[in-house]
N, C-alpha and C positions, 0 to 999 in steps of 0.2 A: 461800857468800860467803867470800872470802878477805880478811883484814886484814893489811896489810903496814905496818911501821913505817918503811920506806924507799921511795924511788921505785922503781917497777917499769917496766922497759923491755922492750917486745916487739919482735922483729924477724922479719919474714917475708921470706925471700930466694928468688928464682927464678934458677937458674943458666942457662947458655947452652942446655942441652938441655931446659929446661922443668921440671926437678925443683924442688920447693919444699921449703925447710927452715924450721923455726920454732924460735926460741930466745927466752929471756927472762933478764933479770938482775934481781935484787933488790938495790938499791944498786949495788955494783960486782961482786957475786958472780954468776957464771954458775950457772944452775939447770939441772939435767939434764932435768927434766920439769915439768909443771904439777901434779903430784900434791901437793895441799895437804891436810893432815889437817883435817877439819872441827872446829869448836868446837861441842860439844854443850851445850845450855843446859837446866838443870833449875830449875824455879821451884816455890814453895810459898806458900800463903796462910794457913798455920797453922790450917787447918781452919775458917776463918771466912768468912762471906759478906762482900761488899764493905762493908756497914755494920757488921760485927762489931767489938766492942771488943777491943783486944789485951790478952791476959793472959799471964802467964808460961807458956811452953810450949817443949818441945824435941821434935823429931821427926827420925827418920832420913829423909833425902832421897834418898840414893844409896849402895848398896853398889857401890864402884868395881870395874869389870870388867877394867881393865888399867892398866899404868903410864901416867902422863900428867902434865899440868901444869894447875893451876887458872889460868885466864887472867883472870877477873874475878869479883867478888862485889859485889853492891849490894843495897840494901834501902830500904824506905820505907813510907809510910802513904798510903792513898787520901785520908784526911782527917786532918790533924795535930791538930785539936782546939784547945782553949783553955788546957789545962794538961797538957802531955804531955812525957814523957821515956821513950823506948823505945830499947833497945839490941838489935841483932840480930847474932848471932855465927855464924861458920862454924866448925864443929868437925870434927876428924878423929880418929876413934877416941877421942872424949871430951876432947880437948885443942884449944884454939883454934888456928887457923891465922893469926890476925890480930894485928898489933901495934896497929892502930887500927880499932876496930869502928864500923860505922855507928850513930850515935846520932841519933835523930829527936826533935826538940822542937817545941813548938807554933809557934815562929817560922819553922820551915821551911815551904816550899811544899807544898801538897797534891800527891801523886803524884811528888814529887822522888825521884830515884834517888841515894842516898847511897853513895858508893864506900868500899871498905875498903883498908887498907894491910896487906900480907901479911908474916908472919914466915917462912912457908914456902909454896911453891906445889906441891911435888912430891906426887903420889899414886901408890899402887901397887895392884895387884890385891888385892882383899879388904879394902882400907881401907873404913871406913864414914864417910860425910859426913853431918852433921846440921846443922840450923839451930836456934839457941837464942835465944828472945826473952825478955828480962827488961824489966820496966817498973817505974818508981817513981811514975809519974803517967800517967793515961790519960783525963782528962776530955775527952770529945768526940772522942777519937781513934777512927779506924775503918779497917778493911781493911789490916792489915799484909801485906807481901809481901817475898820475898827471891828472888834469882836468882844462880845460880853457872854459870860457863862452864868446861868442861873440854875440853882438847885431848889426846886419847890419842896416845901415842907408840908403842904396840903395838896389835895387833889385839885388840879386846875378845873375850873368850870367850863 
């Protein structure tokens, strides 16, 4: 699946001799081919079953295999509970990548995907990404999850 932030225009042309050519533009920029680097998604449930109560936990999710860009990070709870405050952070080599971390509280909807705001999105080969869950209240909260999407700009080793 490719995601474009601008309109994509495809053109298929047949000349007088019957030869076909294909081209496309993203926005107003001609693209040489349709090779689009896939976005790889990594998810984690903090080692808990769907009904598991979230507790403070940090785990390595991904040793990065090549240079690339983090395209998205979101987190949530399967059930938000009745008195809940859970924060889920995306860490790179022990430091946050986020200026605004997903904070899930009991007023949020069950299974809502709370997005993050990034300080930095660049990753390099041998970086280590981890998800860190902290909580100050978790009454009735169940099933934490987090998902990160990375688009590699180099071929992973």
